[in-house]
N, C-alpha and C positions, 0 to 999 in steps of 0.2 A: 289714484289708487284708493280703493276703499277696503278697509279691514274691520272686523267685528270685535276684536278682543283687546282694544287699547286699555279698557278699564281693568283688565286682568294681567297686564304686563306686556302684551304683544308677542307672547311666545310662539303663537301660530299665525301671527299677522305680520306686522312690520319687522319685528326681530327676525322671524323666520325668512322673510323675503330678502332682507338686506344681507343675511348670512348665506342663504342657499341659492339665491338668484340675483346677485348684485347687479349683473348686467341688465336686468329688466327694470331696475328701480334707481340706478345710479343717476345722480343729478347734481348740478352746481348750485341750484336755488330750490328751496322747498317752502311752500306755504301750508300751514297746518293750523290747528286750533290753538287756543291759549290766550288770544288777545283780540281786540277789535271794538268792544262796546265803548261808546263815547262817555265822557264824564265832563262836567263843568267844574272849573276851578278858577276862582278869582276872575270871573267874567269871561273866561275863554274856554271853548270846547276843545278837548283833547282826546285823541284816540290812542290807546295803548297798543304798542307792537311788542309781542312777547319775544324777547331776545335770549332769554335764559330760563333755566328751570333749576329749582333747588334740589339738593341731594337729600337722600333719605338715610338716616342713621337711627333706626328704631332700636329700642333696648328694653330689657326687662330688669326691673329692680326687685330683688327678692329679699324679704325679711325672714330671719330665723328666730325661733323661740323654743318653747317646750310645750307639748300637748298636755291636756288635763280635761277634767269634766267641767262642763259649762256651769253646773250648779255650784261649783267651788272655784270661783274666779281666781283666787290667789294660789291655787295649786299648780297652775301652769304659768307659762311665760307667753302671753298672747302676741303672736307675730303680727296679727292684723293691726293691733294698736300702734305698732311701730311705723305703719304706713301713714298714719294720721298726720304727723308733722311733715312728712314728705309731700303730701297733697296740699297742705297749707303753704309750703314754700313754693310749689309749682303755681298755685293760684296767685301768689303775691309777687312772682318774679317780674322784674322790670324789663324794659326794652333792651334788645341786644343789637349791637352794631358791628357789621363786618363789611366794610366798604370795598367790595370788588367792583369790576367795571360796570356791570349792569345796574346795581343799586345806585352807584354814584351818578350814572347817566340819567337815571330816573329823577333824582333830586335836582340835578342841573336843569332838566326839562321842566320841572315845576318852579324853577327860579330860585333854588336854594344852594347853599354851599355844602358839598359832600363832606367837607372837613368838620362840619357841625351838624351831624344827623339828629342829635337830641333837640337842638334848637329848631331844626326844620320840622320835626314831628310836632313840637309844641305849637308852632305856627299853623301847621296843617290842621291840627286838632281844634285850634281856636277858630279857624276859618270854616272847616268842614269836617265835623266829627265822623260823619258817615264814611268819607273817603279815607280817614285815618285807619279804619278797620282793615282796609285792603293794602295800604301803603306800609304800615308798620311791619307786617311779617316779611316783606320783601327785603328788609334791611339787615336782618341778622338771623341768628339761630333761634328756632322756636321749639318749645318743649310742651307737648300736649298729652296729658294722661287720658287713655281711652278704654283700658280694660283692667280689671282687677279680679283676683280670686284668692280665697282662703280655704276654710274648712269645707269638706264635703258633707258634713253632718252638723245640724244646728246645735246639737248638744255637746260638741267637741271643740275645745279651745285649739285653734290651729297652731301647729308648730312651724308652719311655713305659710307665707302669704306673698303674693307677687302682684306687681303693678306694671302694666305695659305702657310705654310712652312713645308717642310718635314724634320723632325729632327730625326737623328739616333744617338743612344747612345751605347757605348761599353757594351759588355755582362756583366751582374751582377750589373749594375748601373741602377738607376731609375729616377723618375721625378726630384729629387733634382739635379742630374747632368745636366739634360736638363735645368732646371731653372737657375742654376749657369751660364751656357754658354749663355743663352738668356740675362741675366742681364749684362754679360761681353760685349756682342756685341751690344745690343740694349738699355740697361738701364732698370730700373724698370717700371712697369705699371704706367700709368698716367690716369687722367680723360679723356683725348682725345685719348689715345691708350690703348686698352684692349687686353690681351692675354688669350685665352681659348684653352685648349687641347681638341682635337677631337678624338684622338686615342692614347692609351698608351699600349705598350707591352714591358715588360722587356726582354732584350736579354738573350740568352741561350748559354750554352757551355758544352763541355766535356773535361775531363783532357787531357792535351797536351802530357802526357806520359801514355802509356798503352800497353798491349800485341798486340792490334790491330795496334797501331802506329809503334811498333817495327817490326811487320810483313810487313807493308806497306813499311817502310824504307828499310828493307832487300830485298824486291822484287825489288824496284827501283834500288838499288845499284847493284843487280845481272843482271839487264836488260839494264842498261845505265851506262857505266863505268864512274866513278868519279862524278856521280850525287848524290844528297842527297835530303831529304825532309825537309821542314820547315813548322811550323804551320802558318796558315793564318786565317783571320777573314772575314766572308762574310758581306759586308756592308748592304746587303738586308737580306731576310730570306728565309727559305726553310721548307720542311716538317719535317726535323730533329727536329724542335721545338716540334712537337706533340709527338714524341717518347721520347725525353728527359723529357717532362712533364709527360707523362703517365707511363714511366718506369725509375725511377730516377737512377737505376744502369746501364742503357743502355749507352754504349759508341758509340756515333754517329759521324761519320766523313763524310765530303764531299770529294770524290776523284774519278775522272774519268781521268786517266792519258793521257795527250797529249804529245807526244814526237816531232811530226813533225810540228804541228801548235802551236806556242808559245802563252803565255799569252797575250803578246802585240798585237798579231794578232787576238786572239780569243775574248778578252774582248770587243773591239769596235763593234763586230758583234752581241752581245747579244741584242735581241729585234729589230734587224735590218731586213731589207727586204731580205737580202742575208745571214742570219745566217746559219753557216755551220761548219763542222769539216773536217779535212783531213781524207780520207777513211782509210789510214794506221793507224791512231790513233784509229779507231774503232776496228781493229784487235788487236792493242796494249792493249787497255783497256779490251777487251774480255779475252785475255790471262791473264791479271792481276786478273780479277774476278775469273776465273777458278782456277788459281794457289793459290790464297789466300784462297778460300773456302777449297781446299784440305789441305792446310797447317794448317789452324785453326780448321777445323771441322773433318778432318781425312777421 
């Protein structure tokens, strides 16, 4: 199945099809985007299989004050200045850990104890700082400020200013986890700073062990000596969400194997002007899909 609107939510693609024509797209196993580029860690090549996707709990933080003329700074109560400490706290916030099934499986796959995620991150960072950038967000709640607005006129002290934050939560957790993390980093709501969620989507996941996972791992080991697969979590979301929701027994994984262009090379190119893959990996992935279909479907 090919659809064109995954980047905008799938309203007229995967979501529409699973809702309006489930008989045409119903499946027990699904292969989609979200994983596959290889990465080297401690002398061994690993291929990430995306088993889960983080949830979205975006919110707006609004600061209130009193308007005034910008030429007389003390006459008003500048709401924009109240967002300064908020941004500083967001910039300084430390790692967050919520060990649901997929994050725990990832750490075990890398050789670490999920009961000590902080220690695992410390060792990963010491061994491969580049990989740490991708692993850390998979393990907990992230808070990333992306938009801000205050006065519409340069000579008016704003009585209201807002900041929008993209919050991502590990699969299986909901608003409670988001609010816990917000309180840890920013503190509770006050009369001058109000938090309001604008978009809430609970993350989704498939089991990290299944016949489909076993077949993927076997194919990787037979086509790349000494390599292995590890479960990974997509910090964003994909159309797998709609299939997991529509067909609860469907095992959906993101896997498009890249052997020649690594994860550390591929990830920075996503949504970039020169996004691309190595043409050799196109053939590599095509062979994977063909072989896997024959293996599992006969």
